[in-house]
Structure formats: C-alpha cells, structure tokens
C-alpha positions in Angstrom: -4.0 1.8 -5.0 -2.3 -1.2 -6.6 -0.1 1.2 -8.6 0.9 3.0 -5.5 1.8 -0.3 -3.8 4.0 -1.2 -6.8 5.6 2.2 -7.0 6.6 2.1 -3.3 8.3 -1.2 -3.8 5.8 -3.2 -1.8 7.7 -6.3 -2.7 6.7 -9.9 -2.4 4.6 -11.4 0.3 7.1 -14.3 0.4 9.7 -12.2 2.1 10.5 -13.7 5.5 9.4 -11.3 8.3 10.0 -11.2 12.0 6.9 -12.7 13.8 7.0 -9.9 16.4 8.0 -6.7 14.6 7.6 -7.4 10.9 11.2 -6.5 9.9 12.7 -8.6 7.1 14.8 -11.4 8.7 16.9 -12.1 5.6 18.8 -8.8 5.8 21.0 -10.0 8.8 21.0 -13.8 8.8 23.7 -13.8 11.6 20.9 -12.6 14.0 18.2 -15.0 12.8 16.2 -16.8 15.6 13.3 -19.1 15.4 10.5 -20.8 17.3 8.6 -23.5 15.4 7.6 -22.0 12.1 8.1 -18.4 13.4 11.3 -16.4 12.5 12.7 -13.4 14.3 15.3 -10.8 13.4 17.1 -11.3 16.7 16.9 -13.1 20.1 15.3 -10.0 21.7 12.3 -10.2 19.4 11.9 -13.9 20.1 12.0 -13.5 23.9 9.6 -10.6 23.8 7.2 -12.5 21.4 7.3 -15.5 23.7 6.5 -13.5 26.8 3.7 -11.6 25.0 2.1 -14.8 23.6 2.5 -17.1 26.6 5.0 -19.3 24.8 8.1 -21.0 26.1 11.1 -19.2 24.6 13.2 -22.2 25.6 11.7 -24.1 22.7 13.4 -21.6 20.3 16.8 -21.3 18.9 19.2 -18.5 17.9 22.1 -18.1 15.6 25.3 -18.4 17.7 27.5 -15.4 17.3 30.8 -17.1 16.5 30.0 -20.2 14.6 26.7 -18.9 13.1 24.9 -22.3 13.7 21.6 -22.7 15.5 21.9 -23.1 19.3 18.9 -24.0 21.4 18.0 -21.1 23.6 17.9 -23.3 26.8 21.5 -24.2 26.1 22.8 -20.8 25.2 24.4 -18.0 27.2 23.7 -14.4 26.3 25.5 -11.2 26.6 23.2 -8.2 27.3 24.4 -4.6 27.1 27.4 -5.1 24.8 28.6 -2.7 22.1 27.5 -5.2 19.4 24.0 -4.5 18.1 21.5 -6.4 16.0 19.3 -4.8 13.3 16.9 -4.0 16.1 19.5 -2.2 18.2 20.6 -3.5 21.7 20.1 -7.2 21.7 21.1 -10.5 23.4 24.2 -11.9 21.8 23.8 -15.7 21.9 26.9 -17.8 22.6 27.2 -21.6 22.8 29.2 -21.7 26.1 29.7 -19.6 29.2 33.4 -19.4 28.4 32.7 -17.9 24.9 30.2 -15.5 26.5 32.7 -14.4 29.1 35.3 -13.9 26.4 32.8 -11.9 24.3 31.8 -9.7 27.3 35.5 -9.1 28.0 35.9 -7.8 24.5 32.6 -6.0 24.0 31.3 -5.2 27.5 27.9 -6.4 28.8 26.7 -9.0 31.3 26.7 -12.8 30.8 23.3 -14.4 31.4 22.1 -18.0 31.3 18.8 -18.7 29.6 16.9 -18.6 32.9 18.3 -15.2 33.7 16.7 -13.5 30.7 13.6 -11.9 32.3 11.3 -8.9 31.8 13.8 -6.5 33.4 16.6 -7.6 31.1 14.3 -7.3 28.0 13.0 -3.9 29.1 16.6 -2.6 29.5 17.3 -3.4 25.8 16.4 -0.6 23.5 
C-alpha cells in the first residue's frame, strides 16, 4: 500500500489544507482565509466551517481582493454572486471598504454585504 501511495503522488503531510474541505490552500494564496490556526481556501469555507462548528466567523480574517493583505472578517465587506470565482467556485469576495466593494460589484456583478449580512441563505446560494 505504501508503494501505491507514493505512485499516486500522495505528497507530504506538511501541505497546508483547508480545515473544511481539505483542498490545498497554497494553490491560490489570494483567496487564503484563516481562523486561529485553521486555514481555508476561501472565505466561503471559513464561514461554513464556523457555522458547522459553532465558532464565531468574526474572529477570522480573509485576504482582501485588491491589496492582498489580511482583513478581519468583521471589518470586511463581501461581494456575493459576482463573476469572480475562488478555487472552490462561487465565493464571497472580501473587500476592505464598502466603496471598494461597490466598485467591484459594479465591474463584476453581485451584491455587497457587510459581515453581519452573511447568513445561511447567502452561503447556501454559493455553489
């Protein structure tokens, strides 16, 4: 069995993986999100993980779309339903200000949401 694992490119156990879905998080660092020691391949996985595990998503952060720096989720605005997708498909695009989020939505479609507006219905609508 060990030979089969090696032949299939099982890879290293040190590869960072999304705490929710297991996807590698290093393939698209522009979408990286985090909550404590947990890492996620996009904000959608972080929000879903938090809801599923009784955690406060507001304690997490995401990579801001334009400046690619961490932004606390409580302070961010999100565009849902745009034509920009993460490695996991439809996702919440995190922006630092409402003005940036509105500009982004004007260019790419979607709806601007504050942190508190990201609820189960929004998450379920994302594929």
